[in-house]
C-alpha positions in Angstrom: -15.5 -1.5 -18.3 -18.1 -4.2 -18.0 -17.2 -7.6 -16.7 -17.1 -10.6 -19.0 -19.1 -13.5 -17.7 -16.3 -15.8 -18.5 -13.5 -13.6 -17.1 -11.5 -14.1 -13.9 -13.6 -11.6 -12.0 -16.7 -13.7 -12.8 -15.0 -16.8 -11.5 -13.9 -15.0 -8.3 -17.5 -13.7 -7.8 -18.8 -17.3 -8.0 -16.0 -18.6 -5.7 -16.7 -16.0 -3.1 -20.3 -16.9 -3.0 -19.4 -20.4 -1.6 -19.6 -20.8 2.2 -16.7 -23.2 2.3 -14.4 -20.6 0.7 -14.6 -18.6 3.9 -13.6 -21.6 6.0 -10.5 -21.9 3.8 -9.7 -18.2 4.5 -10.1 -18.7 8.3 -7.9 -21.8 8.1 -5.2 -19.8 6.3 -5.4 -17.0 8.8 -4.4 -19.4 11.6 -1.6 -21.1 9.8 1.5 -21.4 12.1 4.1 -18.7 11.9 7.5 -19.6 10.4 10.1 -18.9 13.1 13.8 -19.5 12.8 13.9 -20.2 16.5 11.1 -22.1 18.4 8.5 -20.2 20.4 5.7 -21.1 22.8 2.5 -21.3 20.8 0.8 -19.6 23.7 2.9 -16.5 22.9 1.8 -16.3 19.3 0.1 -12.9 19.7 3.3 -11.5 21.2 5.4 -12.9 18.4 3.1 -11.5 15.8 3.1 -8.1 17.5 6.9 -8.1 17.6 7.0 -8.8 13.8 4.5 -6.0 13.1 6.4 -3.5 15.2 9.7 -4.0 13.2 8.9 -5.5 9.8 11.3 -5.4 6.9 9.1 -2.9 5.0 9.8 -0.3 7.7 13.6 -0.6 7.5 13.9 2.3 5.1 11.8 5.2 6.5 13.1 7.6 3.8 10.7 5.9 1.4 7.6 6.4 3.5 6.6 9.8 1.9 6.8 8.2 -1.6 4.1 5.6 -0.6 1.9 8.4 0.8 2.2 10.8 -2.2 1.6 8.2 -4.9 -1.8 6.9 -3.6 -2.9 10.5 -2.9 -2.1 11.4 -6.5 -3.7 8.3 -7.9 -6.9 8.6 -5.9 -7.3 12.3 -6.8 -6.8 11.3 -10.5 -9.3 8.5 -10.0 -12.0 10.9 -8.9 -11.2 13.4 -11.7 -10.6 11.1 -14.6 -11.8 7.6 -13.5 -11.6 5.9 -16.8 -8.0 7.0 -17.5 -6.8 6.5 -13.9 -8.4 3.2 -13.0 -5.8 0.8 -14.5 -2.9 2.7 -12.9 -4.8 2.7 -9.5 -5.5 -1.0 -9.7 -1.9 -1.7 -10.7 -0.5 0.3 -7.8 -2.9 -1.4 -5.3 -1.6 -4.8 -6.5 2.0 -3.8 -6.2 1.4 -2.1 -2.8 -0.4 -5.1 -1.3 2.0 -7.7 -2.7 4.9 -5.7 -1.2 3.0 -5.5 2.1 2.2 -9.2 2.0 5.9 -10.1 1.7 7.7 -7.4 3.6 5.3 -6.2 6.4 4.8 -9.7 7.6 8.5 -10.6 7.8 11.0 -9.5 10.4 14.3 -10.4 12.0 13.5 -10.4 15.7 16.1 -10.5 18.5 14.5 -13.4 20.3 13.1 -15.6 17.4 15.3 -14.7 14.5 13.5 -14.6 11.1 9.7 -14.7 11.6 7.1 -14.8 8.8 3.4 -14.5 9.4 2.4 -17.0 6.7 -1.4 -16.5 6.9 -1.0 -12.7 6.3 1.3 -13.3 3.4 -1.2 -15.5 1.7 -4.3 -13.3 2.4 -2.8 -9.9 1.5 -1.1 -11.6 -1.5 -4.4 -12.9 -2.7 -6.0 -9.5 -2.6 -3.0 -8.0 -4.3 -3.3 -10.6 -7.0 -7.0 -9.7 -7.4 -6.0 -6.1 -8.0 -3.4 -7.2 -10.6 -6.1 -9.1 -12.5 -8.3 -6.0 -12.3 -5.5 -3.9 -13.8 -5.1 -6.4 -16.6 -8.9 -6.8 -17.2 -10.7 -3.8 -15.7 -14.3 -4.4 -14.8 -15.1 -1.5 -12.4 -16.5 1.9 -13.4 -15.8 4.7 -10.9 -17.4 7.4 -13.0 -20.8 7.3 -11.3 -21.8 10.7 -10.0 -23.1 12.0 -7.6 -21.4 9.9 -4.9 -23.8 7.9 -2.7 -24.5 9.1 0.8 -22.3 6.3 2.3 -19.3 7.9 0.8 -19.5 10.7 3.4 -19.4 8.0 6.1 -16.6 6.0 4.6 -14.3 8.9 3.7 -13.5 9.9 7.3 -12.7 6.3 8.2 -10.4 6.0 5.1 -8.7 9.3 6.0 -8.2 8.2 9.6 -6.5 5.0 8.5 -4.3 6.7 5.9 -3.3 9.4 8.5 -2.7 6.8 11.2 -2.2 9.4 13.9 -0.3 7.3 16.4 3.3 7.1 17.5 3.9 3.4 17.4 6.9 3.5 19.6 5.1 4.9 22.6 1.6 4.1 21.6 0.6 7.7 21.9 -1.8 9.7 19.8 -0.2 12.2 17.5 -2.4 14.5 15.5 0.4 16.1 13.6 -1.1 16.7 10.1 2.3 16.1 8.5 1.9 12.4 9.3 -0.6 12.3 6.5 2.3 12.6 4.1 5.2 11.1 6.0 4.5 8.1 8.2 4.4 4.4 7.4 0.7 4.0 6.8 1.2 3.7 3.1 3.2 0.5 3.7 0.8 -0.9 6.4 -1.6 -3.5 5.3 -4.5 -2.8 7.6 -4.4 0.9 6.8 -4.1 0.6 3.0 -6.7 -2.2 2.9 -9.1 0.2 4.5 -8.5 2.7 1.7 -8.8 0.2 -1.2 -11.9 -1.5 0.3 -13.5 1.8 1.1 -13.2 3.0 -2.5 -14.8 -0.2 -3.7 -17.7 0.2 -1.2 -18.2 3.8 -2.3 -18.6 2.8 -6.0 -20.6 -0.3 -5.4 -22.2 -1.9 -7.5 -20.0 -0.8 -10.4 -17.0 -2.8 -9.0 -15.4 -6.2 -9.1 -17.8 -7.8 -6.6 -15.6 -10.9 -6.0 -12.6 -8.7 -5.2 -14.7 -6.5 -2.9 -16.2 -9.5 -1.2 -12.7 -11.0 -0.7 -11.2 -7.8 0.6 -14.2 -7.1 2.9 -14.1 -10.6 4.5 -10.3 -10.7 4.9 -10.3 -7.1 6.3 -13.1 -7.9 8.7 -11.3 -11.0 10.0 -8.0 -9.3 10.4 -9.6 -6.3 12.1 -11.4 -8.5 14.6 -8.2 -10.4 15.5 -6.3 -7.0 15.9 -9.1 -5.6 18.1 -8.9 -8.7 20.3 -5.1 -8.5 20.4 -4.7 -4.8 21.1 -7.7 -4.3 23.4 -7.5 -7.6 25.4 -4.3 -9.6 24.9 -1.9 -6.6 24.7 -3.8 -3.7 26.2 -0.8 -1.5 26.2 -1.4 -1.2 22.4 -4.8 0.3 23.0 -4.4 3.1 20.4 -3.2 0.7 17.8 -6.5 -1.2 18.5 -8.4 2.0 18.0 -6.7 2.5 14.6 -8.1 -0.8 13.5 -11.7 0.3 14.0 -11.8 2.0 10.5 -10.7 -1.3 8.9 -13.5 -3.2 10.9 -16.2 -0.7 9.9 -15.2 -0.3 6.3 -14.7 -4.0 5.7 -18.0 -4.9 7.4 -19.8 -2.3 5.1 -18.1 -3.6 2.0 -18.7 -7.3 2.8 -22.4 -6.8 3.5 -22.8 -4.7 0.4 -21.1 -7.3 -1.7 -23.5 -10.0 -0.6 -26.5 -8.0 -2.1 -27.6 -8.7 -5.6 -27.2 -5.4 -7.6 -30.4 -4.1 -9.1 -30.9 -4.0 -12.8 
């Protein structure tokens, strides 16, 4: 699965090497929210927090286990038979992130009515589209063995994000191992982006570098905003802030790796 120099992944690679591209991403991040009822712009962080506490995607908790079991199966298959599994993994990542883009960033709130976090919809949608293109025209090769040493640093961070051991209602830690299979992490953008970006970082440089760079920068930006929000602006959400540390560390690693010129 080698990239074609004229393929979409090559164009994405070139685009993500332009400094102005990142200014566009930052601009998109701070696009105003859509709100059915007006809100004080100074309360933007609180409005966003209210959306993310009750998004549409969390309205059917019975489906949560499905979105934990599917990625577990796909990732296990990816490590056992990477060439057979990769298209399916990329397709699922695209579907998952597009769904998250549209439904995790939309909520009907008591005070503001329908609210949509426009910036998140565009950014997660862009990464999801990148995975769809990767499923259509695969360029990565996850068959390299043995795994690099960084895998053993990234795996625990990815597992922590996928586990998401926090009770979001009371903001308490909950180390129940059953949460690894049952909670909403499989439909939570920051948690699943950690997983997808971490896998790319593990198999660098045999990945779609443009997609890895895009994922790493967006994840890093979103992680920083969440850390500021949950540690400083809404300190009662302290443990939610802690859960965004894996996204920060994995995205930073992936983005820095993606800026290097692969040898050979």
